[in-house]
C-alpha positions as CSV (number, residue, x, y, z in Angstrom):
1,M,57.2,-2.6,17.1
2,K,54.3,-4.9,17.9
3,K,52.6,-2.1,19.7
4,I,53.0,0.2,16.7
5,K,51.5,-2.4,14.4
6,G,48.6,-2.9,16.8
7,I,47.9,0.9,16.8
8,V,48.0,1.0,13.0
9,L,45.7,-2.0,12.7
10,V,43.2,-0.4,15.0
11,G,43.3,2.8,13.0
12,V,42.7,1.0,9.8
13,L,39.7,-0.8,11.3
14,L,38.3,2.4,12.6
15,V,38.6,4.1,9.2
16,Y,37.0,1.0,7.5
17,F,34.0,0.9,9.8
18,S,33.5,4.6,9.8
19,G,33.4,4.5,6.0
20,H,30.8,1.8,6.1
21,S,28.7,3.2,8.9
22,Q,25.1,4.4,8.3
23,D,24.3,8.0,8.7
24,T,21.1,8.6,10.6
25,L,19.1,11.6,9.3
26,S,16.3,13.0,11.3
27,I,13.3,14.0,9.3
28,S,9.8,15.4,10.0
29,K,6.5,14.8,8.2
30,S,6.3,18.4,7.0
31,D,9.7,18.0,5.3
32,L,8.5,14.9,3.5
33,F,5.5,16.6,1.9
34,Q,7.6,19.2,0.3
35,K,10.2,16.8,-0.9
36,V,7.8,14.3,-2.4
37,A,6.0,17.1,-4.3
38,D,9.4,18.3,-5.8
39,K,11.2,15.0,-6.4
40,N,8.9,12.0,-6.6
41,L,9.3,10.1,-9.9
42,Q,5.6,9.1,-10.1
43,I,4.6,12.7,-9.9
44,K,7.1,13.7,-12.6
45,I,5.7,11.0,-14.8
46,A,2.2,12.3,-14.3
47,E,3.3,15.8,-15.0
48,K,5.0,14.7,-18.3
49,S,1.8,12.9,-19.3
50,Y,0.0,16.2,-18.8
51,Q,2.6,18.1,-20.8
52,S,2.2,15.6,-23.6
53,A,-1.6,16.1,-23.6
54,K,-1.0,19.9,-23.6
55,A,1.3,19.6,-26.6
56,D,-1.4,17.6,-28.4
57,Y,-3.9,20.4,-27.7
58,N,-1.4,23.1,-28.9
59,Q,-1.2,21.2,-32.2
60,T,-4.9,21.9,-32.8
61,N,-4.0,25.6,-33.2
62,T,-3.5,24.7,-36.8
63,L,-7.3,24.8,-37.1
64,F,-7.1,28.6,-36.9
65,L,-3.5,29.5,-37.8
66,P,-2.1,29.5,-41.3
67,N,0.5,27.1,-42.7
68,I,3.3,29.0,-44.3
69,N,6.0,27.4,-46.5
70,V,9.0,28.9,-48.3
71,S,10.9,27.1,-51.0
72,Y,13.7,27.8,-53.4
73,T,14.1,25.5,-56.5
74,G,16.7,25.5,-59.3
75,I,16.3,23.3,-62.4
76,S,18.1,22.8,-65.7
77,T,15.9,21.1,-68.4
78,T,15.5,20.3,-72.0
79,N,12.0,18.9,-71.5
80,P,9.8,20.8,-74.0
81,L,6.9,21.5,-71.6
82,M,9.2,22.4,-68.7
83,A,11.4,24.6,-70.9
84,F,8.4,26.5,-72.3
85,G,6.8,26.9,-68.9
86,S,10.0,28.1,-67.3
87,K,10.4,30.9,-70.0
88,L,6.8,31.8,-69.5
89,N,7.2,32.1,-65.8
90,Q,10.3,34.2,-66.3
91,E,8.4,36.4,-68.7
92,I,11.1,36.1,-71.5
93,L,9.1,34.4,-74.3
94,T,9.7,35.8,-77.8
95,P,8.0,35.0,-81.1
96,A,11.0,32.8,-82.0
97,D,10.1,30.5,-79.1
98,F,6.9,29.5,-80.8
99,N,8.9,28.0,-83.7
100,P,7.8,24.3,-83.8
101,A,11.4,23.2,-84.0
102,V,12.3,25.2,-80.9
103,L,9.2,24.0,-79.1
104,N,10.0,20.3,-79.8
105,D,13.7,20.5,-79.2
106,P,14.5,23.4,-76.9
107,A,17.9,24.3,-75.7
108,V,19.0,23.9,-72.1
109,T,16.8,26.2,-70.0
110,Q,17.5,27.1,-66.4
111,N,15.0,28.3,-64.0
112,F,15.3,29.5,-60.4
113,A,12.1,29.9,-58.4
114,T,11.4,31.4,-55.0
115,K,7.9,30.4,-53.7
116,F,6.0,31.6,-50.7
117,E,2.9,29.4,-50.0
118,I,0.2,30.0,-47.4
119,Q,-2.8,27.7,-46.5
120,Q,-5.5,29.1,-44.2
121,P,-8.3,26.9,-42.8
122,L,-11.7,28.6,-42.9
123,I,-14.4,26.1,-42.0
124,N,-13.5,22.7,-40.6
125,V,-16.3,21.6,-38.3
126,D,-14.6,18.2,-37.5
127,G,-11.4,20.0,-36.5
128,I,-13.4,22.1,-34.0
129,Y,-14.6,19.0,-32.2
130,G,-11.1,17.5,-32.4
131,R,-9.7,20.6,-30.6
132,Q,-12.4,20.4,-27.9
133,A,-11.5,16.7,-27.4
134,A,-7.8,17.5,-27.1
135,K,-8.5,20.2,-24.5
136,T,-10.8,17.9,-22.5
137,K,-8.1,15.2,-22.5
138,M,-5.5,17.8,-21.3
139,E,-7.8,18.8,-18.4
140,A,-8.3,15.1,-17.5
141,Y,-4.5,14.6,-17.3
142,Q,-4.2,17.7,-15.2
143,L,-6.8,16.4,-12.7
144,Q,-5.1,13.0,-12.7
145,T,-1.8,14.7,-11.9
146,E,-3.4,16.5,-9.0
147,R,-4.9,13.2,-7.7
148,T,-1.5,11.5,-8.1
149,K,0.0,14.2,-5.8
150,E,-2.7,13.6,-3.2
151,Y,-2.1,9.9,-3.4
152,L,1.7,10.3,-2.9
153,I,1.0,12.5,0.1
154,L,-1.0,9.6,1.5
155,E,1.7,7.1,0.6
156,V,4.5,9.1,2.1
157,T,2.4,9.5,5.3
158,K,2.0,5.8,5.4
159,A,5.7,5.2,4.8
160,Y,6.6,7.7,7.6
161,M,4.2,6.0,10.0
162,Q,5.7,2.6,9.1
163,L,9.1,4.0,9.9
164,Q,7.8,5.3,13.2
165,L,6.3,1.8,13.9
166,T,9.6,0.1,13.2
167,Y,11.5,2.4,15.6
168,K,8.8,1.7,18.2
169,A,9.3,-2.1,17.7
170,V,13.1,-1.6,18.2
171,K,12.4,0.4,21.4
172,V,10.1,-2.3,22.8
173,L,12.5,-5.1,22.0
174,E,15.4,-3.2,23.5
175,K,13.4,-2.8,26.7
176,A,12.5,-6.5,26.5
177,E,16.2,-7.4,26.0
178,A,17.1,-5.5,29.1
179,T,14.4,-7.2,31.1
180,A,15.4,-10.7,29.8
181,T,19.0,-10.0,30.6
182,A,18.1,-9.0,34.1
183,N,16.0,-12.1,34.5
184,L,18.9,-14.2,33.3
185,K,21.2,-12.8,35.9
186,M,18.5,-13.5,38.6
187,V,18.0,-17.0,37.4
188,E,21.8,-17.7,37.3
189,N,22.1,-16.4,40.9
190,Y,19.2,-18.8,42.0
191,F,21.0,-21.6,40.1
192,K,24.2,-20.9,42.0
193,Q,22.3,-21.0,45.2
194,G,20.8,-24.4,44.2
195,L,17.3,-23.0,44.0
196,L,16.8,-23.7,40.3
197,Q,17.9,-26.4,37.8
198,K,20.2,-26.1,34.8
199,T,17.2,-26.4,32.5
200,D,15.7,-23.2,33.9
201,V,18.9,-21.3,33.1
202,L,19.0,-22.7,29.6
203,N,15.3,-21.8,29.0
204,V,16.0,-18.2,29.9
205,K,19.2,-18.1,27.7
206,V,17.1,-19.4,24.8
207,R,14.6,-16.6,25.5
208,V,17.3,-14.0,25.5
209,G,18.6,-15.3,22.2
210,E,15.1,-15.1,20.7
211,I,14.7,-11.5,21.8
212,N,18.1,-10.7,20.3
213,N,17.0,-12.3,17.0
214,Q,13.7,-10.3,17.0
215,L,15.6,-7.1,17.7
216,Q,18.0,-7.7,14.8
217,Y,15.0,-8.4,12.6
218,A,13.3,-5.2,13.8
219,K,16.5,-3.1,13.0
220,S,16.4,-4.6,9.5
221,N,12.8,-3.5,9.1
222,V,13.9,0.0,10.1
223,Q,16.3,0.1,7.1
224,N,13.7,-1.4,4.8
225,A,11.2,1.3,5.8
226,S,13.9,3.9,5.4
227,D,14.8,2.7,2.0
228,Y,11.2,2.8,0.8
229,L,10.9,6.4,2.1
230,A,14.0,7.3,0.2
231,F,12.5,5.7,-2.9
232,L,9.4,7.9,-2.6
233,L,11.6,11.0,-2.2
234,N,13.8,9.9,-5.1
235,E,16.9,10.0,-2.9
236,D,19.9,7.7,-2.6
237,S,19.4,5.5,0.4
238,K,22.9,4.1,0.4
239,G,24.8,4.7,3.6
240,K,21.9,6.5,5.4
241,T,18.9,5.8,7.5
242,Y,16.0,8.1,8.2
243,K,14.8,8.6,11.7
244,P,11.4,10.3,12.4
245,I,11.5,13.3,14.6
246,E,7.9,12.6,15.9
247,E,7.4,9.3,17.6
248,L,4.5,7.0,16.7
249,E,1.3,8.2,18.3
250,N,0.4,6.1,21.4
251,A,-3.3,6.8,21.3
252,I,-6.1,7.4,18.8
253,E,-8.2,10.4,18.3
254,I,-11.8,9.7,17.4
255,E,-13.3,12.3,15.0
256,A,-16.3,12.4,12.7
257,I,-15.5,11.9,9.0
258,N,-17.8,12.5,6.1
259,T,-18.2,9.1,4.4
260,Q,-20.1,10.3,1.3
261,L,-18.4,9.9,-2.0
262,S,-17.8,13.3,-3.6
263,E,-18.1,13.7,-7.4
264,N,-15.6,16.6,-7.0
265,R,-12.8,14.1,-6.2
266,K,-10.0,14.7,-8.7
267,D,-9.9,11.1,-10.1
268,I,-13.7,11.0,-10.6
269,Q,-13.5,14.4,-12.3
270,A,-10.7,13.0,-14.5
271,M,-12.8,10.0,-15.5
272,N,-15.8,12.2,-16.4
273,K,-13.4,14.4,-18.5
274,S,-12.1,11.3,-20.2
275,S,-15.7,10.3,-21.1
276,E,-16.3,13.8,-22.4
277,A,-13.2,13.7,-24.6
278,F,-14.4,10.4,-26.2
279,E,-17.8,12.1,-26.8
280,K,-16.1,14.9,-28.6
281,M,-14.1,12.4,-30.7
282,M,-17.3,10.7,-31.7
283,Q,-18.8,14.1,-32.7
284,M,-15.6,14.8,-34.7
285,S,-16.0,11.6,-36.6
286,K,-19.6,12.5,-37.3
287,M,-18.7,15.9,-38.6
288,N,-16.1,14.3,-40.9
289,F,-19.0,13.8,-43.3
290,L,-19.4,17.6,-43.8
291,P,-17.5,19.6,-46.4
292,R,-14.4,21.7,-45.6
293,L,-13.5,25.2,-46.8
294,N,-9.9,26.3,-46.9
295,A,-8.1,29.3,-48.5
296,F,-4.7,29.2,-50.2
297,G,-2.3,31.5,-51.9
298,S,1.3,31.8,-53.2
299,Y,3.7,34.4,-54.3
300,E,6.4,33.3,-56.8
301,L,9.7,34.8,-58.0
302,Y,11.4,33.5,-61.2
303,D,14.7,34.1,-63.0
304,S,17.1,32.3,-65.2
305,T,20.1,33.2,-62.9
306,F,20.8,32.1,-59.3
307,L,19.0,34.3,-56.8
308,G,17.4,36.4,-59.5
309,T,13.9,37.9,-59.1
310,A,13.2,39.3,-62.5
311,A,9.6,37.9,-62.9
312,K,7.0,37.9,-60.2
313,G,3.4,36.5,-59.8
314,Y,0.9,35.5,-57.2
315,L,-2.0,33.1,-56.8
316,V,-4.9,33.2,-54.4
317,G,-8.0,31.0,-54.1
318,A,-10.3,29.0,-51.9
319,Q,-11.3,25.3,-52.0
320,L,-14.5,23.7,-50.9
321,S,-13.9,20.0,-50.6
322,W,-16.3,17.2,-49.7
323,N,-15.3,13.6,-49.3
324,V,-18.6,12.1,-50.3
325,F,-17.6,8.4,-50.0
326,D,-14.2,6.9,-48.9
327,G,-15.0,3.3,-49.0
328,Y,-16.7,3.1,-45.6
329,K,-13.6,4.4,-43.8
330,S,-15.3,7.5,-42.2
331,I,-18.3,5.4,-41.2
332,G,-16.0,2.8,-39.6
333,K,-14.2,5.6,-37.7
334,Y,-17.5,6.9,-36.4
335,D,-18.7,3.5,-35.2
336,K,-15.4,3.0,-33.4
337,A,-15.5,6.4,-31.8
338,K,-19.1,5.8,-30.7
339,A,-18.1,2.4,-29.2
340,D,-15.1,4.0,-27.4
341,F,-17.4,6.7,-25.9
342,Q,-19.9,4.2,-24.7
343,K,-17.1,2.1,-23.2
344,A,-15.7,5.2,-21.4
345,E,-19.2,5.9,-19.9
346,V,-19.5,2.3,-18.6
347,E,-15.9,2.5,-17.2
348,T,-16.7,5.8,-15.4
349,E,-19.9,4.3,-13.9
350,Q,-18.0,1.2,-12.8
351,Y,-15.2,3.3,-11.3
352,I,-17.6,5.4,-9.3
353,K,-19.4,2.3,-7.9
354,Q,-16.1,0.7,-7.1
355,S,-15.0,3.9,-5.3
356,Q,-18.2,3.9,-3.3
357,M,-17.7,0.3,-2.4
358,E,-14.1,1.0,-1.3
359,L,-15.3,3.9,0.8
360,N,-17.9,1.8,2.6
361,K,-15.3,-0.9,3.2
362,T,-12.8,1.5,4.6
363,N,-15.4,3.1,6.9
364,R,-16.1,-0.4,8.3
365,Q,-12.4,-1.0,8.7
366,L,-12.0,2.2,10.7
367,K,-14.7,1.0,13.1
368,D,-13.0,-2.4,13.4
369,A,-9.6,-0.7,13.9
370,E,-11.1,1.4,16.7
371,N,-12.4,-1.7,18.4
372,K,-9.0,-3.5,17.9
373,V,-7.2,-0.6,19.6
374,N,-9.4,-0.7,22.6
375,L,-9.1,-4.5,23.0
376,S,-5.3,-4.5,22.4
377,Q,-4.8,-1.7,24.9
378,L,-6.8,-3.7,27.5
379,A,-4.8,-6.8,26.7
380,F,-1.5,-5.0,27.0
381,E,-2.4,-3.5,30.3
382,Q,-3.6,-6.9,31.6
383,S,-0.4,-8.6,30.4
384,Q,1.7,-6.0,32.2
385,E,-0.1,-6.6,35.4
386,A,0.1,-10.4,35.0
387,F,3.9,-10.2,34.3
388,R,4.4,-8.0,37.4
389,I,2.6,-10.5,39.6
390,R,4.4,-13.5,38.2
391,Q,7.8,-11.7,38.5
392,N,7.1,-11.0,42.2
393,R,5.9,-14.6,42.8
394,F,9.0,-15.9,40.9
395,A,11.3,-13.9,43.2
396,Q,9.5,-15.6,46.1
397,G,9.9,-19.0,44.5
398,L,6.2,-19.5,43.8
399,E,6.3,-19.5,40.0
400,K,8.0,-21.6,37.4
401,T,10.6,-20.2,35.1
402,T,8.5,-21.3,32.1
403,D,5.5,-19.3,33.4
404,L,7.6,-16.2,33.9
405,L,9.0,-16.5,30.3
406,L,5.6,-17.0,28.9
407,S,4.3,-13.9,30.7
408,E,7.3,-11.9,29.6
409,T,6.7,-13.0,26.0
410,Q,3.1,-12.0,26.2
411,V,3.9,-8.5,27.4
412,I,6.1,-7.9,24.4
413,Q,3.6,-9.4,22.0
414,K,0.7,-7.3,23.4
415,E,2.7,-4.1,23.3
416,L,3.7,-4.6,19.7
417,E,0.1,-5.5,18.9
418,Y,-1.2,-2.4,20.5
419,S,1.3,-0.2,18.5
420,Q,0.3,-2.0,15.3
421,S,-3.4,-1.4,16.0
422,V,-2.8,2.3,16.6
423,F,-0.9,2.5,13.4
424,E,-3.7,0.7,11.5
425,Y,-6.4,3.0,12.9
426,N,-4.5,6.2,12.1
427,F,-3.6,5.1,8.6
428,T,-7.1,3.9,7.9
429,K,-8.4,7.4,9.0
430,H,-5.9,9.0,6.6
431,Y,-7.0,6.7,3.8
432,L,-10.7,7.4,4.5
433,Q,-10.0,11.1,4.3
434,F,-8.2,10.5,1.0
435,L,-11.2,8.7,-0.4
436,T,-13.6,11.5,0.6
437,K,-11.4,14.3,-0.5
């Protein structure tokens, strides 16, 4: 019975842990680019902003297209003016209706009217500039959306490289853990032989514990990097961990990169389009002082019975309107639009200069990163050789345990620093390409 209970307990534990285990999903960089373009939330927000601007532009079609309205109205009245007008519209007036007594105190009169109205803009100069401003604004949002996609490609590349770096750190620390464990066994054997003191064994055990702790921290960083990658891809990260198919590059590739700021960069084009839109808005406010010409017309059906169409009539015309003075409102709008345009111009100039400064800074960082890779690679190789020498001397009883531990720690540190420097150089190169794209 006890044996059966034990088997059941083991089965329950296996089910529990299998239900709470992490699924490791292999993923390549090419897969990420397609997923981020299809699913990233920031890209979707940018696309919706563009669609909103496009809808604003479509609204300006009213500048050329007619406004058509259909209405059906039924009334019952004893109002003298309304009663007389209703009969007149219905074409049923008789000489008796001109009797003053009937005019002043009419009987209940019913009127059912069907009315088709059309309003057609003809000349609205301010509206033309408003339409141009809306179109330019839409184009600016389109360019900004394209730049957002380029930025997300850069960001997902960085996230993928960070994931590679965390796996590399785990691999280095696992190797260090194996080395430290082997050293611990060797020290324990020497201690049993009376060649070392108890403090030497304790020092090595402390070092093994430190590496175990660093390894656990590195594994947590793997999950953190995986979660951020899942966020960029708009995927649920619960219960799964991404693992890159490609390992972190172990060397750098020097190549010439154009470091000139291009005015064809999508975000700079978007800023210029934004300034152009504000200029069109200023011109629209200026043209608001000009008169407008609009045509209108209506076709009306009247009857004293519901849905009747006994009497018919139409009306066509045109209106030239000119708002000569509106209490300084139009002047104030023009001044505001002018200030907004000038502000947009200054912001565009500032953005271009700031972008050039960022480009120059990144170019210097790339050179610094290249130098750091070379130095860290040399330091890593030297630390490996130093550790090999100390390990051999320690086996011969010529080195202290503390010196061996210090040398071992230095090897791990320099290898991680070298991997970090390679990551920094490669990402800086990607970022520089993004700034010059």
